[in-house]
C-alpha positions, -999 to 999 in steps of 0.1 A, spaced: -3 -1 -3 25 27 6 42 16 -25 13 26 -45 9 54 -25 43 70 -31 38 59 -73 -2 80 -68 25 111 -54 51 105 -81 29 108 -107 9 141 -89 47 157 -89 56 145 -124 28 162 -137 33 191 -118 65 198 -134 87 185 -99 108 164 -116 134 158 -91 107 154 -63 90 124 -84 121 108 -87 121 110 -50 90 92 -46 94 70 -75 128 58 -57 109 53 -21 86 32 -40 112 9 -55 127 2 -24 92 -10 -16 87 -28 -51 119 -35 -61 109 -67 -90 81 -35 -108 94 -32 -143 69 -4 -149 83 16 -114 115 7 -130 111 22 -161 89 52 -145 119 59 -123 144 59 -147 127 78 -173 122 105 -144 161 103 -144 168 104 -181 150 138 -179 167 150 -150 205 142 -165 209 118 -141 223 96 -172 243 72 -154 219 66 -125 189 63 -152 214 35 -171 214 18 -141 176 13 -137 170 11 -176 193 -16 -174 176 -33 -144 145 -27 -165 154 -46 -195 167 -73 -172 136 -77 -163 117 -71 -197 140 -91 -219 150 -69 -244 124 -41 -245 130 -22 -273 124 9 -254 144 4 -224 174 -5 -253 162 31 -272 165 51 -237 201 35 -235 214 41 -276 203 77 -268 225 79 -235 253 62 -242 257 81 -276 254 112 -260 286 98 -237 304 87 -270 305 120 -283 318 136 -249 344 103 -252 345 89 -283 374 62 -271 355 45 -242 359 10 -250 330 3 -228 302 22 -246 311 10 -274 311 -25 -264 276 -11 -247 261 2 -281 274 -29 -301 250 -52 -279 219 -29 -286 230 -27 -319 230 -63 -315 198 -68 -293 181 -51 -321 191 -73 -350 217 -46 -365 246 -69 -366 264 -47 -391 266 -16 -368 274 -36 -336 298 -53 -354 312 -15 -359 309 -10 -327 324 -42 -314 353 -31 -335 359 5 -327 360 -14 -288 385 -40 -298 410 -12 -313 407 7 -284 404 -26 -257 417 -61 -272 416 -84 -247 381 -71 -235 367 -109 -230 335 -97 -228 335 -77 -263 352 -110 -280 322 -132 -259 297 -109 -278 309 -104 -311 310 -148 -310 275 -142 -302 269 -123 -325 284 -148 -354 267 -171 -340 228 -157 -347 238 -150 -381 246 -184 -382 285 -182 -393 303 -211 -363 330 -208 -377 332 -169 -371 318 -172 -335 340 -202 -327 373 -186 -337 357 -153 -316 354 -180 -284 385 -195 -295 406 -159 -293 390 -159 -255 400 -196 -246 431 -194 -259 441 -166 -232 418 -189 -205 407 -222 -207 382 -220 -178 361 -191 -193 326 -206 -185 310 -185 -210 328 -186 -237 330 -226 -229 296 -226 -236 287 -209 -263 312 -230 -281 293 -263 -271 266 -241 -284 280 -236 -315 289 -272 -319 257 -281 -308 234 -259 -335 263 -270 -362 251 -307 -353 290 -316 -340 270 -332 -305 304 -349 -295 322 -317 -295 295 -302 -278 289 -327 -250 323 -324 -239 323 -289 -236 292 -290 -218 304 -312 -187 336 -290 -189 315 -265 -188 296 -283 -156 332 -288 -140 338 -257 -138 308 -241 -122 285 -271 -111 255 -244 -102 
């Protein structure tokens, strides 16, 4: 009941153009209802409007994790990341994040371009290499996907994600024996 009251007050503050107080009340409601994706989106939009981009990104990412690919969240994150990238174009993480958003939107060529920039800036980033692999796997270009996963496994042979993604690629290619061996390895590395 308290959460609903805070949401109503936040909505009212927003109507009255008092965005800072609106954000305060959305935050109080979110503390009481942390799994409410719609509430988290309202809070994220309010923070975004206030120019509190870092906090907004945290909230959008949390909403995205609960909504599994909500396009509104993806576009909001993309807009914020592009603003930040305009200020710091040599930020590998921002380039990789935009690449991941483009990949989730199905724009694989743009995603590869951003991943490429991220890899030029920071060639040792494991997450970027894994993302490139998953992108090629989505495109069913399994040889390129395997190459990306192997570039990680050469340095980190016990990387759970790289082994798992490689197993999935093998499975999709019809290499059931190779997939089974890697699935067993994944389970031995991370039995949970």
